[in-house]
C-alpha positions in Angstrom: 101.2 111.6 93.0 103.9 112.4 95.6 103.5 115.0 98.4 104.8 118.4 97.7 107.4 119.7 100.3 107.8 123.4 100.4 111.2 124.2 101.9 110.4 127.6 103.6 113.6 129.8 104.1 113.2 133.0 106.1 112.6 136.1 104.2 111.9 134.5 100.7 108.2 135.2 100.4 107.5 131.7 101.7 104.5 132.9 103.7 102.8 134.2 100.4 103.7 131.1 98.5 102.5 128.7 101.0 99.3 130.7 101.3 98.5 130.2 97.8 99.7 126.7 97.4 97.4 125.8 100.6 94.5 126.9 98.6 94.7 123.8 96.4 94.6 121.3 99.4 92.1 120.6 102.2 93.2 121.5 105.7 93.7 117.7 106.4 96.1 117.4 103.6 98.4 120.0 104.9 101.2 119.0 107.3 103.5 121.3 109.4 104.4 121.7 112.9 103.6 125.4 113.5 105.6 126.4 110.5 108.4 124.2 111.4 109.7 120.6 110.5 111.9 118.8 112.8 113.1 115.3 112.6 111.2 114.0 115.7 107.9 115.5 114.1 108.6 113.9 110.8 109.6 110.5 112.4 106.4 110.5 114.6 104.1 111.1 111.4 105.9 108.1 109.8 106.9 107.8 106.2 103.6 106.4 105.0 101.5 109.4 106.4 104.1 111.8 104.8 103.7 110.0 101.4 99.8 110.2 101.6 99.8 114.0 102.6 99.3 116.7 100.0 101.4 119.4 101.2 104.3 119.5 103.7 105.7 122.8 104.5 108.0 124.6 107.0 111.3 125.8 108.0 113.4 122.6 107.9 115.5 121.8 111.0 118.7 119.8 111.0 118.3 116.8 108.6 114.6 117.3 107.9 115.0 118.0 104.2 117.1 115.0 103.8 114.5 112.9 105.5 111.9 113.9 103.0 114.0 113.1 100.0 112.4 110.3 98.1 109.2 110.9 100.1 108.0 114.2 98.8 108.8 116.6 95.8 110.7 119.7 97.1 109.9 123.3 95.9 111.3 126.5 97.2 112.3 130.1 96.5 115.7 131.7 97.1 116.4 135.4 97.0 119.0 137.7 95.8 121.8 137.6 98.6 122.2 141.3 99.3 118.3 141.7 99.1 118.0 138.9 101.6 120.4 140.0 104.1 119.1 143.6 104.1 115.6 142.1 104.4 116.6 140.0 107.4 118.2 143.1 109.1 115.3 145.3 108.5 113.1 142.5 109.9 115.2 142.3 113.2 115.0 146.0 113.6 111.3 146.0 113.5 110.7 143.2 115.6 111.8 143.8 119.3 110.8 140.2 120.5 113.4 138.6 118.2 116.7 137.4 119.8 118.9 139.5 117.5 116.9 142.7 117.8 119.1 144.4 120.3 122.3 143.5 118.5 120.9 144.7 115.1 119.7 148.1 116.7 122.9 148.7 118.7 125.6 147.7 116.2 124.3 149.2 113.0 124.2 147.2 109.7 127.9 146.9 108.9 129.1 146.0 112.5 126.3 143.6 112.8 127.1 141.6 109.6 130.8 141.6 110.5 129.9 140.4 114.0 127.5 137.8 112.9 128.6 136.7 109.4 126.2 133.8 109.3 123.4 136.1 108.3 125.2 136.8 105.0 124.8 133.3 104.1 121.7 132.2 105.9 120.1 130.6 102.7 123.2 128.5 102.1 123.4 127.6 105.8 119.6 126.8 106.0 119.8 124.5 103.1 122.8 122.7 104.3 121.2 122.3 107.8 118.1 120.8 106.4 120.2 118.3 104.6 121.9 117.4 108.0 125.1 119.2 107.4 127.1 121.0 110.1 128.5 124.3 108.6 131.6 125.8 109.8 131.8 129.4 108.7 135.4 129.1 107.9 134.6 126.1 105.6 131.1 127.2 104.2 132.3 126.2 100.7 132.5 122.6 101.7 128.6 122.3 101.8 127.9 123.9 98.4 128.2 120.8 96.3 125.6 118.8 98.3 123.4 121.9 98.5 123.6 122.6 94.6 122.9 118.9 93.9 119.7 119.1 96.2 118.5 122.2 94.5 119.3 120.5 91.1 116.8 117.7 92.0 114.1 119.8 93.3 110.6 119.5 91.6 110.8 123.3 91.1 113.3 125.9 92.2 112.6 129.7 91.8 113.8 133.2 92.8 111.8 135.8 94.6 112.3 138.2 91.7 110.5 135.8 89.5 107.7 134.5 92.0 104.8 134.7 89.5 106.7 132.6 87.0 107.5 130.1 89.7 103.8 129.8 90.8 102.7 129.5 87.0 105.2 126.6 86.5 104.2 125.0 89.7 100.5 125.2 88.8 101.2 123.6 85.4 103.1 120.8 86.8 100.4 120.1 89.5 97.6 120.8 87.1 96.2 123.6 89.2 94.3 126.7 87.9 96.8 129.3 87.1 96.9 132.5 89.2 97.9 135.9 87.6 99.9 137.1 90.6 101.0 136.1 94.1 99.6 138.2 96.9 102.7 139.3 98.9 102.2 138.9 102.5 104.9 140.1 105.4 106.4 142.5 102.9 108.3 145.2 104.7 106.7 148.6 104.5 108.6 151.1 102.1 110.3 154.1 103.7 111.0 152.4 107.0 114.4 151.7 108.5 117.8 152.7 107.3 118.4 154.1 103.9 118.6 151.4 101.3 121.5 152.8 99.4 123.6 153.0 102.7 122.8 149.4 103.4 123.8 148.4 99.9 127.0 150.4 100.1 128.0 148.8 103.4 127.4 145.3 102.0 129.5 145.8 99.0 132.3 147.2 101.2 132.2 144.2 103.3 132.2 142.0 100.1 135.5 143.5 99.1 137.2 143.3 102.6 139.4 140.6 103.9 136.9 139.8 106.7 135.4 136.4 107.1 132.1 138.0 106.2 133.4 138.4 102.6 133.8 134.5 102.3 130.2 134.2 103.5 128.9 136.6 100.9 130.8 135.0 98.2 129.6 131.6 99.1 126.0 132.9 99.2 126.4 134.5 95.8 127.8 131.5 94.3 124.9 129.4 95.4 122.4 132.0 94.0 124.1 132.0 90.6 123.8 128.2 90.5 120.1 128.5 91.7 119.4 131.0 89.0 120.8 128.6 86.3 119.0 125.6 87.7 115.7 127.6 87.9 115.9 128.9 84.4 116.5 125.2 83.1 113.4 124.1 85.0 111.2 126.8 83.6 112.2 125.9 80.3 110.7 122.6 80.6 107.5 124.1 81.7 106.8 126.9 79.4 104.5 129.8 80.7 102.5 129.7 77.6 101.4 126.2 78.1 100.2 127.1 81.6 97.7 129.5 80.1 99.8 132.7 80.6 102.4 134.5 78.6 105.5 136.5 79.8 
């Protein structure tokens, strides 16, 4: 059976999913480089070792996901674009050691996403980067066909709002015992940071603007719509009832 590659995208419940998946492997069967996957690291491991590994996981750096195609079966979660950027922003506010903390704190949400619009399409950019693509913010749509094709060829794609269904489907595919629910780690505490409604309103205002940030939002939403469709098709091939759990 091929190795499983979990493509970890920031703020998409990846820490929780990886923790659950790791329960099905011995430590010697799990391969990561401190939560990252770089080309030098993968090349040093060698294709044979990668194929014989049980679980490969991490944040895929430039070209790493492309390198693993044909070597390991990919699985990943994506998140609703507005929820994702709000989560990223709140994480920056609560983490003084992160490079973007000062900008996020000083600018406020709307000015931050207009000044640094890449955060509005970070899932698209992360996937494209993992596939070895260099993404220009004024040409972000150019990478979408390759990214959607990659998602369509994953072993399993899911969305954070349906994380439990994702894990049940994965368990059925891999013939693992089915868990009832995922234990969420690194979840932001409720009631902290800026008002959620205010953040949503600012996001929607930017989406309707003529700013380049609106293009980033549109591209990310386009990707997410495609991902939802792919995920639904994949789930239909692995019914929850057959995994020992019903909806």
